[in-house]
Structures are given as structure tokens and as C-alpha cells.
N, C-alpha and C positions, 0 to 999 in steps of 0.2 A: 504494500500500500504506500502511496506517496506520502511522505512524512509532512509535507507542506500543504496537504489538501485542506480546502475550505479555510485557509488563513491560520491553520494550526501547525505546530511543529513539535517534534520529539525533543523534550528539554530535560536537562538534569535538574534535580531538586535543588533550589538555591534559596534557602531561608536564612543563611548566615549573612553577616555584614560584608559589604564589598570593600576590598582593599583599595585605599586611595592611590591615585596615580603617582603621587610624590612620596610613596612609601619608603624609598631608600633614605631620603632626607629625614623623614619622621623617625624611622627606626634608629638611625645613627644618633639623632638627638635624644631619643628615649634611652638608648643604651648608655650614653654619656651621663645622663641624669641618674640612672641607677648606679653606675660606677661611682659617681660623686657622692651619692648617699652612703655607699659602703665605706668610703674613706672618712667622710665627716663624722659618721656615727661610730666608726671604729668597731665594726661588728665582729663577733666571734664565729658566727654561723651564717651561711648563706643557703637558703632553701628556695627551690623552684617548684611550683605546683601548678597543675592544670587539670581541670575537671572535664569529663566527657560523659556522654550518654551512651549506654550500652543497650541495644535492643534485644529483647528475648526472641523476637521473630523478625527475620530479615525481610525487607520489602524491596520493591524495585527501585532502581536509582534514577529512573526517568519517568516523566509524566507528559501526557499530551496537553498542550496549553496554547492559547492564542499567542501569536508572534509579538504583539505589542506589550505583553505583560513582562515586567522586568524581573520579578521574583515569584517563584512558584513553589507550591508544596501540596501535600495531601491533607484533606480535611478529615478523612476517615482513619480510624486506627485499626490495626490488625487484631489486637487482642486487648481486653480491658487491662490486663497486667502487661503493659507493653515494654517495660524496661526498667533500668535503674541508673542512677547517676553515680559515677565513681570520681572521687577527688582524692588524690590527684591521679593523673594518668600514669605517672611513673611507677609506683606511687611517689610520694614526695622525695625529691632528690636533694641530698646534701651536696652542694656544689664544691665544697672544699675537701670532703673526704670520700666522695663518690658512693656514699651510703644511701640505700633505698629503704624507705619506711613502708610498713603495711598501708594499704589504701584505706581511705574512708569511703564506705559504700552506703548510699542512701536509697532505701526501698520505699514503696508506697505504703503508708500506714499512719498511725497517730503519733505525732511528736510527743514524747514523754509517756507514751502508753505502755501497755503490757509487753508488747514485743520488744520495744526499745529497752525496757528494764531487763528483760530476759537475755538480750544480746549484750548487755553492758559488761558481762564477764568474759566475753569472747575476745581474744587478743591477737588472732591472726589477721584481723582487720578491724577497723573502727566502724561499727555498724549503727546507722541511725535510720529513723523513719520520719517522713514528712507526708503531707496530704497528697502531693503529686510527685513524690520522689525527686523534687528539685532542691538545689542548694538554696538555703535561706540565710538571713542575717543570724538567726539563732544557731544554725548548724555551723556557720562560719565562726561564730564566737566560741563554740565548743572545740572546734578545730584548732583555733589559736591557743586556747588554754591547754590543749593536749600537748602541743609542742613546747609550751613554756614549762610544762612538767618534765618533759624529756630532757630539755636543755636548761635545767635549773642552774642559776648563777651566771648565765651567759646572755650576751646581747645577740638577738636573732634578727636577721633580715629575711623577709619573705617576699618573693617575686610571684605575683599572681595577676590574672587578667582583670580587666575593668568591668566585670559583670556587676549588675546592681547589688546582688547578694554579697559581693566582696567589698563593695565601695560605698555602702550605705552609711547614713549618719549613725545608725545603731552600732555598726561594726567599728566605726571610728571612736565612738564613745566607749564601747566595750574595751577596745585596745588601750585607750588612755587609762581606764579604770584598772585594768590588769597590771599595767606598768606602775601605776601609782601605789597599788596595793602590794606589790612585790617587796618582800623583806630580805631577799638574798641576792639582789642585783639583777634578777632576770627581767628582761624587757624584750619587746618585739617591735621592729620597724617594718612597715609594709611599703613596698614599691609596686605600683600597678603598671602592667603593660598597657600602652596607649590603645584607645579604642580602635578596633578593626585591624590591629597589627599583631594579634596573638599568633597567627600562622607565620609571621615574619621573624620575630625574635623572642618567642617564648620557648625556652628549651624543651619543656615537656611536650608541647604540641608538635614541635618539629621532629624530635628524635624518637618518640614513642607512640604518639597517638595513632598515626596511620598504620604502622606495623602491628600494633596490638589489636586494632580493629580487624586487620586482615587475618590474623590468627584466629580470633573469635569467629569470624565469618566462615573460615575454612572448617572449623569444628562444627559449626551449625549445619553447613551443607553436608558434611559427613554424617551427621546425625539424621538428616532428612533421608539420605540414601539408605541408612540402616533401617529406617522406619517404613520405607516405600512399600515393602511387600505386604505389610499388614495395615497400611493406612487407607481409609475409605474416603472417597471424594466428598467434600463438604464438611468433613470432621475437623475439629479444632485440635491442632497439634499442641501437646503439652510439653 
């Protein structure tokens, strides 16, 4: 079938922000700012973190859409429990020691509810629950406190993207409160990757996000192959 029939075209899903045309200049400026912060604050630890969404069920990468539409996506969901948010992608990377930490994983559920309390004693990852499995100001605050406990007595610099949940007034206030309440010298300084430049100079997104998603996708399609012989058309894959 002609992909351009009736004014439509086969398009890749594009719901993310568009990278600005002057990205090299902006990226260099942002990287210099982060480096200057490191020196001025005399930090002991440099952490890079990046969150990503993992789908439980893979969908198509393209959609049929009008040519004049700039950004396109799917309105329908494949399954009610469609995925989880993982922060960070790496998990968190200690840039000075090359140490990787367990990931923080956010599932769909009640924040502070029974499941969250049940998983609070699990240490292979930091498991939380929110209404729509998205990162929130509250989960960001818990994430910051977690690392202040790990790096007790040290000054921590965290590099993270400019998502609203990471850069809200609540997070800024919480960070200030944690630093002021510290009695052993532990403090945290946050540097945000400039808007729309995560894929340009965010270490986690560049080095791990794509290959990790590729591995997960390969496992998923392998699972589909194993289930093919017993799967009935129209059934929901668990």
C-alpha cells in the first residue's frame, strides 16, 4: 500500500522533545556549567542518573498519521498494566569510581500503601509505587535521601535531566531541608541537564538507555516465540 495515500504517511512515534538546532553550543555551555559547579562546590561524589520507561508489552514503532502533524503517538494502551519507570537507567553511576547502584523501580500502585511497605525491605533494588508508575516530587525526595544515607559525610553532586518531577519547587525545598538538617556534613548539589538535551550529554541516556532497551526487547520477543504454540488469537499475553 502506498504509504502516502490520502495525505497520510508511515511515521515513527515522536512524543519526546525535539533537539534544538544549536545543540552543540547549548551542550558545551551546559557541560561547562556542570564542571564549574563541581569545582566551586568541591564535591566528593559525582552521580549521573537517568530514568526511563520500560514497557511490559512491546508495541509498534510507527503509526499512520497525517503529513502535517509534527508529533504523533498512540492514544490506546496495550494493557492496563503497561509498564514501569526505572530510575536511573544505569542504575545510578558513580562517575569517579565507576560504581553502579541498584535501580529505583516505580510500579503502578498506592504511594505509601501496603505494597510499598512490603517492598521496603527489599535491597536488590529500591522499589516504590505511584498512581501511574511515574516519577514524582515525592519519589525524587526519597531518592535523594537514599543517596545521602549511602554517602554519609560526603558532598554529593547529582546530574539529572530537567523533568518537572526532578526540578520542582518541592524537590528544591526538600534538598535544602536535607542539607540543613544534616549533622555529619552530608549534602547534595543537583545539576540539571538542559531541556531537550538529555540525549546529547546525559551519560546514562547515551551509554545505557538504548542498549538496555534493546536487550529487554530481545527477551520479550523471545518470550513471544516460546508462547506462540499455545497462544490463542485475541488473548491477552501475561
